[in-house]
C-alpha positions in Angstrom: 12.1 -81.8 32.3 8.5 -80.7 33.0 9.5 -79.7 36.5 12.4 -77.6 35.2 10.0 -75.8 32.8 7.5 -75.3 35.6 10.1 -73.8 38.0 11.4 -71.4 35.3 7.8 -70.3 34.5 7.1 -69.7 38.2 10.2 -67.7 38.6 9.4 -65.5 35.6 5.8 -64.9 36.9 7.2 -63.9 40.3 9.7 -61.5 38.8 7.1 -59.9 36.6 4.7 -59.4 39.5 7.5 -57.9 41.6 8.4 -55.4 38.9 4.7 -54.6 38.4 4.3 -53.8 42.0 7.3 -51.4 41.9 6.7 -48.9 39.1 10.0 -47.2 39.9 11.8 -50.5 39.1 14.1 -52.6 41.2 17.5 -54.1 40.4 17.0 -57.6 41.5 19.6 -60.3 42.1 17.8 -63.6 42.2 18.4 -67.3 43.0 15.4 -69.5 42.2 12.4 -67.5 43.4 14.2 -65.4 46.0 15.7 -62.1 45.3 17.4 -59.1 46.8 17.0 -55.4 45.7 20.4 -54.1 44.8 19.2 -50.6 45.2 18.4 -51.0 48.9 20.2 -54.1 50.0 23.5 -53.3 51.7 25.8 -56.3 52.1 27.7 -54.6 54.9 24.7 -53.8 57.0 23.4 -56.3 59.6 19.8 -57.4 58.8 18.5 -57.0 62.3 19.8 -55.4 65.5 20.7 -57.6 67.4 21.0 -60.4 64.8 20.0 -63.8 66.1 22.4 -66.4 64.8 21.7 -70.1 65.3 24.2 -72.9 64.7 23.4 -76.5 63.8 26.0 -78.9 65.2 25.5 -82.4 63.9 28.6 -84.4 64.8 28.8 -87.6 62.8 32.1 -89.1 63.9 34.9 -88.4 66.4 38.0 -89.0 64.2 40.9 -88.6 66.6 41.8 -87.6 70.1 45.5 -86.7 70.3 46.8 -86.8 73.9 50.2 -85.6 72.7 49.1 -82.5 70.7 46.0 -81.8 73.0 43.6 -81.8 70.0 40.3 -83.3 69.1 39.2 -84.0 65.5 35.7 -84.7 64.4 33.4 -84.8 61.3 30.4 -82.5 61.5 27.6 -81.0 59.5 28.0 -77.4 60.4 25.1 -75.1 59.8 24.6 -71.4 60.4 21.2 -69.7 60.1 20.1 -66.2 60.6 17.0 -64.0 59.9 17.2 -62.0 56.6 14.0 -59.9 56.3 15.4 -58.0 53.3 15.0 -61.0 51.0 12.1 -60.9 48.5 10.2 -64.0 47.8 7.2 -66.2 48.6 6.7 -67.7 52.0 7.5 -71.4 52.2 4.9 -74.0 52.7 4.6 -75.6 56.2 5.1 -79.0 54.6 8.6 -78.1 53.4 10.0 -74.9 54.9 13.5 -75.5 53.5 14.0 -74.4 49.9 17.5 -75.0 48.4 18.9 -72.2 46.2 22.2 -71.7 44.3 25.0 -71.7 46.8 26.8 -68.9 44.9 24.0 -66.6 46.0 25.8 -66.5 49.4 28.3 -64.1 47.8 25.5 -61.5 47.4 24.3 -61.8 51.0 25.4 -60.4 54.3 26.9 -63.3 56.4 27.8 -63.4 60.1 31.5 -63.4 60.9 31.6 -66.8 62.5 34.6 -67.5 64.7 35.5 -70.9 66.1 37.5 -70.6 69.4 40.7 -72.7 69.8 40.5 -73.8 66.1 43.5 -75.5 64.8 42.3 -76.7 61.4 39.1 -77.0 59.4 38.8 -79.0 56.2 35.9 -78.5 53.7 35.1 -81.7 51.8 34.8 -81.5 48.1 34.5 -83.6 45.0 33.5 -81.4 42.1 32.0 -78.8 44.5 32.0 -78.3 48.2 29.8 -80.5 50.3 27.6 -77.5 51.2 24.1 -76.1 50.7 22.2 -72.9 50.9 18.6 -72.8 52.0 15.8 -70.3 52.5 13.8 -71.3 55.5 10.2 -70.0 56.0 10.8 -67.3 53.4 12.9 -65.0 55.5 15.7 -67.1 57.1 19.0 -68.1 55.6 20.6 -71.5 56.4 24.1 -72.3 55.2 25.2 -75.9 55.9 28.4 -77.8 55.0 30.2 -81.0 56.0 33.5 -80.3 57.6 36.4 -82.0 59.5 37.4 -79.8 62.4 40.4 -80.0 64.7 40.5 -77.8 67.8 42.6 -77.4 70.9 41.5 -78.8 74.2 43.3 -78.1 77.5 43.8 -81.6 78.9 45.4 -82.6 82.1 46.6 -86.2 82.6 47.6 -86.3 86.3 45.0 -89.0 86.8 45.8 -91.0 83.7 44.4 -93.6 82.9 41.5 -93.0 85.3 41.0 -89.5 83.9 38.3 -87.7 82.0 38.6 -84.6 80.0 36.2 -81.7 79.2 36.6 -80.0 75.9 34.4 -77.0 75.0 33.7 -76.3 71.3 32.6 -72.6 71.1 31.4 -70.6 68.2 30.7 -66.9 68.2 31.3 -63.6 66.4 34.8 -62.2 66.0 33.9 -58.5 65.8 30.3 -58.1 67.0 29.5 -58.1 70.7 26.2 -59.5 72.2 24.5 -56.1 71.7 24.7 -56.6 67.9 24.9 -60.4 67.5 23.6 -63.2 69.7 24.4 -66.9 69.1 22.5 -70.0 70.1 22.6 -73.7 69.4 19.5 -74.8 67.5 20.7 -78.4 66.9 23.2 -80.6 68.8 23.4 -84.2 67.7 25.8 -87.1 68.1 25.3 -90.9 68.1 27.9 -92.6 70.3 26.8 -96.0 69.2 28.6 -95.6 65.8 31.8 -94.1 67.3 35.3 -95.0 66.2 36.0 -98.2 68.2 39.8 -97.6 68.3 39.3 -94.4 70.3 40.6 -94.5 73.9 37.6 -92.6 75.1 33.8 -92.7 75.5 32.4 -89.4 74.2 29.3 -87.5 75.5 28.2 -84.2 74.1 26.3 -81.7 76.4 25.0 -78.2 75.9 27.2 -75.4 77.1 26.7 -74.1 80.6 25.4 -70.6 81.1 28.8 -69.4 82.2 30.3 -70.6 78.9 27.8 -68.8 76.7 29.4 -65.5 77.3 33.0 -64.4 76.6 34.3 -61.3 78.3 37.1 -59.8 76.2 38.8 -57.3 78.5 37.2 -53.9 78.1 36.2 -54.4 74.4 32.9 -56.1 75.2 30.9 -59.2 76.0 30.5 -61.8 73.2 27.8 -64.3 72.8 28.8 -67.9 72.3 27.2 -71.2 71.2 28.5 -74.7 71.0 28.8 -77.8 73.2 30.7 -79.4 75.9 32.5 -82.6 75.0 33.1 -85.0 77.9 35.8 -87.6 77.2 35.8 -90.5 79.6 38.9 -92.7 79.1 38.3 -96.5 78.7 40.4 -97.7 81.6 39.7 -101.5 81.3 42.7 -102.3 79.1 45.0 -100.4 81.5 43.6 -102.3 84.4 44.2 -105.6 82.7 47.5 -104.9 81.0 49.3 -102.9 83.8 47.5 -102.7 87.1 46.6 -106.4 87.5 50.0 -107.9 86.5 52.0 -105.4 88.6 49.8 -106.1 91.6 50.1 -109.8 91.2 53.9 -109.5 91.0 53.9 -107.8 94.4 51.8 -110.7 95.8 54.3 -113.2 94.3 57.2 -111.3 95.9 55.8 -112.2 99.3 56.4 -115.9 98.6 60.0 -115.1 99.2 59.3 -114.7 102.9 58.3 -118.4 103.0 61.6 -119.5 101.4 64.3 -120.4 104.0 66.8 -117.5 104.1 69.8 -119.9 103.6 68.5 -120.7 100.1 70.0 -117.6 98.7 69.9 -118.3 94.9 66.2 -119.2 95.0 65.1 -116.2 97.0 67.3 -113.7 95.2 66.4 -115.0 91.8 62.7 -114.6 92.5 62.9 -111.0 93.9 65.4 -109.7 91.3 63.4 -111.2 88.4 60.1 -109.6 89.7 62.0 -106.3 90.2 63.3 -106.2 86.7 59.9 -107.1 85.2 58.3 -104.2 87.0 61.0 -101.9 85.8 60.2 -103.0 82.3 56.5 -102.4 82.8 57.3 -98.9 84.2 59.4 -98.0 81.1 56.5 -99.2 78.9 54.0 -97.2 80.8 56.2 -94.1 80.7 56.7 -94.3 76.9 53.0 -94.7 76.3 51.7 -92.1 78.7 50.8 -88.5 77.9 53.2 -85.7 79.1 52.6 -84.4 82.6 54.5 -82.2 84.9 54.6 -84.8 87.7 53.5 -88.4 88.0 50.4 -89.9 86.5 48.2 -92.2 88.5 49.5 -95.3 86.8 53.1 -94.2 87.3 52.4 -93.8 91.0 51.0 -97.3 91.1 53.9 -99.0 89.3 56.5 -97.1 91.3 54.8 -98.2 94.5 54.8 -101.8 93.4 58.5 -101.5 92.6 59.1 -100.1 96.0 57.3 -103.0 97.7 59.5 -105.5 95.8 62.5 -103.4 96.5 61.5 -103.4 100.2 61.3 -107.2 100.2 64.8 -107.3 98.5 66.2 -104.9 101.0 64.7 -106.8 103.9 66.3 -110.0 102.7 69.6 -108.1 102.4 69.3 -107.0 106.0 68.6 -110.6 107.1 71.8 -111.7 105.2 73.8 -109.0 106.9 72.6 -109.9 110.4 73.2 -113.6 109.7 76.8 -112.8 108.6 77.4 -110.8 111.7 76.2 -113.7 113.9 78.3 -116.1 112.0 81.3 -113.9 112.4 80.7 -113.6 116.1 80.6 -117.4 116.3 83.9 -117.6 114.5 85.6 -115.0 116.7 84.3 -116.6 119.9 85.3 -120.1 118.6 81.7 -121.2 118.8 80.5 -123.9 116.4 77.8 -122.6 114.0 74.3 -123.5 115.1 72.4 -125.9 113.0 68.8 -125.6 111.9 66.9 -123.1 109.9 68.5 -119.7 109.9 71.2 -119.7 112.5 69.3 -121.8 115.0 66.0 -120.0 114.2 67.2 -116.9 116.0 65.9 -114.6 113.3 62.9 -116.4 112.0 60.7 -113.7 113.5 61.9 -111.3 110.8 60.3 -113.2 107.9 57.2 -113.8 110.0 56.9 -110.1 110.6 57.4 -109.4 106.9 54.5 -111.7 106.0 52.2 -109.6 108.1 53.7 -106.1 107.5 54.0 -106.1 103.7 50.4 -107.2 102.9 49.0 -104.8 105.5 50.9 -101.9 104.0 49.8 -102.9 100.5 46.1 -103.0 101.6 46.5 -99.6 103.2 48.0 -98.2 100.0 45.1 -99.6 97.9 42.5 -98.2 100.4 44.1 -94.8 99.8 45.0 -95.0 96.1 41.7 -96.0 94.6 39.3 -93.7 96.4 41.6 -90.7 95.9 42.1 -91.5 92.2 38.4 -92.0 91.5 37.3 -89.0 93.5 40.0 -86.8 92.0 38.6 -87.6 88.5 
């Protein structure tokens, strides 16, 4: 109660001194101990030329990364500050340069026309009032800060899924004023990845915008100053390696066991290959349904299809062996020769399985030597 009385008394003293120093009188609009002269203050006039606008970007949480809608949602304390030399009031102390004032006073002030590029949705949090504050900094600077949930578009490409990374650029600037009248800069960029949402499919890193991204050239209208950050999204690939890559690769290795089964044991060899083939088809369907939309094939789809082709190659090779065996048996029958005993028509075609045991692993090793470097370097 004493503090409230003291603040009211201080405000009255300041207003009295201001009026005393201006015998002609001023029409003052005040909030706390800071005022504007309605006789001279023009809300439509920029306070300085060019006006320096700084943004505070304190990202508290990445809420959602939607691969289907190409959007990123996050919670952030979004602050905008600019120099306002026309405000009348005492200079702040160096110990506490931030003085909160009534947020409704923002309606009396000139404010920058802040524009968020690629914005899809912004939610202002409220209970009884908005989660926002208005501050006077160092006596002549205005800071408006509020807690928001922002969703913006990010151009993503998933050709290298799930070994991919995405770069999303959050940009803030003026909608109407070019860089000659308004210049934007990032005064605060903060994000703690250690408290991130653990169900996200990405690791998130925030970097300042590059110099090329701080300027937007809008045809012949002008150049616009930008501020913001670059969000690097690195996908967590471990679960895909364990759930898809490792099982499908092992199924290919198991399919080579069929080359060691005597060809005359048709049920055993066919059952093994057909079962592995159908399991890989099921894995491929699961991968396709859970993968983002792309124009062609993703990296994981390429892997699964190649594994299917290897198993299909083993199945086709065995079909060729059966075909050759049937022809030899038919020739024996037509020439009235007794069928030869022993493994695989008198071991005449055993070299085929022996060649498959060498050729298939060699081709699979060559495929891996090409696939992994190209996928990682492409990312």
